[in-house]
Phi, psi and omega in degrees: 000134180281132177247131179243165176251132175230174179241119183265137180268118179251130184237134177236142179238134179106182179225159176057223181287345178273000182289129181231143178276136173287125187293333180285142179232131173258143179241140182236146176288327187247127181298327180295323177293318179298313180295324177304310181290324177299316179295318179298318179292316181296328180289350181289342179156169185282000177270353182246127174240133180219141177207168184246140177229143175291146183212140174280131180229160176257161183301338182276354179277146180287122178227129181272000000 
């Protein structure tokens, strides 16, 4: 099985102990696209934190 590398966008809402991860994850082929969306989300306010992490994916997984 072929394994590829993608960048997954992780989004958290809230601060401190009230901080919760948004369960949906988007994956991007290009780290720059992932970072673009992370910055746009983070700019919405100080309650949103978003960042990108590398992730191993299979060809059948949805990647933008």
